C-alpha positions in Angstrom: 23.4 -0.4 -8.0 22.1 -2.2 -11.1 21.7 -6.0 -11.2 23.8 -7.7 -13.8 22.5 -10.3 -16.3 24.2 -12.3 -18.9 22.9 -15.1 -21.2 23.9 -17.6 -18.7 20.9 -16.4 -16.7 18.5 -18.3 -18.9 16.2 -20.3 -16.7 16.8 -17.9 -13.6 14.1 -16.1 -11.9 14.3 -12.3 -12.1 11.9 -10.4 -9.8 10.4 -6.9 -9.9 8.9 -5.5 -6.7 5.6 -3.8 -6.8 4.2 -0.9 -4.3 0.8 -2.6 -3.9 -0.9 -6.0 -3.6 -1.4 -7.5 -7.0 -3.3 -10.5 -6.1 -6.4 -9.6 -8.0 -4.7 -9.5 -11.4 -6.2 -10.7 -14.6 -2.8 -9.8 -16.4 0.8 -8.8 -15.4 2.9 -7.1 -17.9 6.6 -6.5 -17.8 7.9 -3.9 -20.3 11.8 -3.9 -20.4 13.2 -0.9 -22.4 16.8 -1.2 -23.7 19.4 1.8 -23.6 18.5 2.4 -27.2 14.8 2.5 -26.6 13.9 -1.0 -28.0 11.1 -2.6 -25.9 10.9 -6.2 -24.8 7.4 -6.9 -23.5 6.5 -10.0 -21.5 3.0 -10.8 -20.1 1.2 -13.4 -18.0 -1.7 -13.7 -20.6 0.8 -14.0 -23.5 2.3 -17.1 -22.1 5.6 -15.6 -21.1 7.1 -16.8 -17.9 5.5 -13.9 -15.8 3.8 -14.9 -12.6 2.8 -13.4 -9.3 5.2 -14.0 -6.5 2.8 -15.6 -3.8 5.2 -16.3 -0.9 7.5 -14.1 0.9 11.0 -14.3 -0.4 14.5 -12.6 0.1 15.9 -11.6 -3.2 19.6 -11.7 -3.2 20.1 -9.5 -6.2 17.6 -6.9 -4.8 18.9 -7.4 -1.4 15.5 -7.1 0.2 12.6 -9.2 1.3 9.7 -9.2 -1.0 6.2 -9.8 0.6 3.8 -12.2 -0.9 1.6 -10.6 -3.8 3.8 -7.5 -3.9 6.3 -8.7 -6.7 6.3 -10.4 -10.1 8.6 -13.1 -11.2 9.9 -13.7 -14.8 11.6 -16.8 -15.6 14.2 -15.8 -18.0 13.6 -17.5 -21.3 15.8 -19.2 -23.9 16.7 -17.7 -26.2 18.1 -14.8 -23.9 15.7 -11.8 -24.8 18.1 -9.1 -23.9 21.2 -7.7 -25.6 24.2 -6.1 -24.1 23.9 -2.6 -22.7 23.2 -0.6 -19.7 21.0 0.5 -18.2 17.9 -1.5 -19.0 14.7 -0.1 -17.4 11.6 -2.2 -16.4 8.0 -1.1 -16.1 5.4 -3.4 -14.3 1.9 -3.0 -15.2 -1.0 -4.5 -13.1 -4.4 -5.2 -14.9 -7.6 -6.2 -13.1 -10.2 -6.6 -16.0 -12.8 -7.7 -13.4 -12.9 -4.3 -11.5 -15.6 -1.9 -12.3 -14.3 0.2 -14.3 -11.5 -2.2 -15.4 -8.3 -1.2 -13.6 -4.8 -0.9 -15.4 -2.0 0.7 -13.3 1.7 1.0 -13.8 4.6 1.7 -11.5 7.6 3.9 -12.1 10.0 3.1 -14.9 13.3 2.7 -13.3 16.8 1.6 -14.3 17.0 -1.9 -13.0 19.6 -4.0 -14.6 22.5 -4.1 -17.1 23.4 -6.9 -19.6 26.8 -8.0 -20.0 28.7 -10.5 -22.2 28.1 -14.2 -21.0 30.5 -15.7 -18.6 
């Protein structure tokens, strides 16, 4: 089941789980892909509200407990960056520029949410 977002979710936290510990990041990038292929990219270094989740938390939308350092949080900005459609996909990219050689890994792109008219 997809999470549902509307423009009333501005200011809400949207979480994306990861398969590994992200604590050594130098950048965290979320690439959201719309049903028509349009991409919306948000990154920690670009000043978007993308941060590492550093405490264990139960996410009611994902219906699962996320371990500290194994998820990313995105504070949904105003203006609402997404347009109506389904499904939107999300790709989390982890960057560690301090590794030798520098490390850049991405998870799987997966349908993760739909956007509906505001309520």
